[in-house]
N, C-alpha and C positions, 0 to 999 in steps of 0.2 A: 585656515582663517576662522576666526571666532566671530559669530554674529548672533544677535538676538533679534527676534521678531515678536512683536506683541501679538498675543493670541488670546483674545477674550472669549472665544467660542469653545475652547477645549473642555472636554468632559473630565480631563485628568489635571491634577495639579499637586505635585509632590512638594513637601516642605524642604526648604533650604536650611542647612545648619552651618553657619559660618564658624570656621575653626581658625584661630590665630596662627599665622605662619611663624616659624621659628624666629625670623628677623622682623616680624611685624610689630607695629606700634599698638599698644593696648588701648590708648585713648588719645584724643586730640584735645587741644585747649577748648574750653567751653565755648569760646567765641567762634571757633572753627566749625564748619559744617562738613559732614562726611559726603563726599561725592562718590559716584559709582566707581571712579578710578581709585579713590582712596580705599574703598572696601576691597577691590580686587587686588590692590598692591599689598594690603596688610592681612587679609583673610583669605583662606581657601574656602571656596563655596562647595560644600558637600551636600549631596541630595539624598534624601531618605526615600528610596524606591521600594520599601518593603511591601506596600500595597500593590504596586505594579507587579513586583515579583510574585506575589501570592495569586495573581490572576493571569500569569503567563504560563503557558504550557511548558513543562520542563523538557529538556533535551535528554535523550537516552544516554546512559553511561554515567559513570562516576569518576571522580579523581582517585588515582591509586594511592595506597598508603605510602607514607614517606619511606618506609623500609623498602618497598618495591621500587620506588624511584631511585633510591641510592643503589640498590642491587643492579639495576639496569645501567647505571652510570659507571659501575666498577670497571676499571681497565680502559675507560675512554680517555682519549688524549686531549680533547677540546670540549670546552663548555662555554656557554654564553650567558650573559646577564643583560636583561632588558630593563632600562629605566625610562619610564614614560611619565615624566613629571606632570604633564597636562594630558593625562590619558584620555579623559572624556573627549578632548578636542582633537585627538590624534586620528580618529577614524571618521569618515563621512557617515552621516546618519541617513538611513533609508527613509524616504518620505512617509512610508507606512508607520514609522516610529515617532514622527514629530509630535503628534498630539499626546501619545502615551508618556513621553519624556518631558512634558511641560513642567515647569516649576514656577513658583511665585517669588518675585522680588517686590517691586512696587506695583507691577502689573503681572498678569499671567504671561510668561514668556516661553517660547519654544526655541531651543538652539537649532538654528538652521542658517544656511546661506542661500542667497537668491542670485 
């Protein structure tokens, strides 16, 4: 379930970068007003979390090189593909992360459910 809660007290606020969806409308008639639903239907809201990432302690380990991955897959009979079109909303957010992942639309909002 997707829910927004206004959060005027967060010390964090990452910018949102709307990206037109492949089947989205670029503009509406000038008399029309964009509702939040119109924006969500026509644009993918991407968040720029570079500042958050720069202040987050990195986890140990690195991604293996592509050649290493392919070598480990050699001779395997089954592989899987995961498509998470709404990836951000697929996983519950721990309460400790709510403020850190705040972003601004018309207000400062934190994705969370209550």
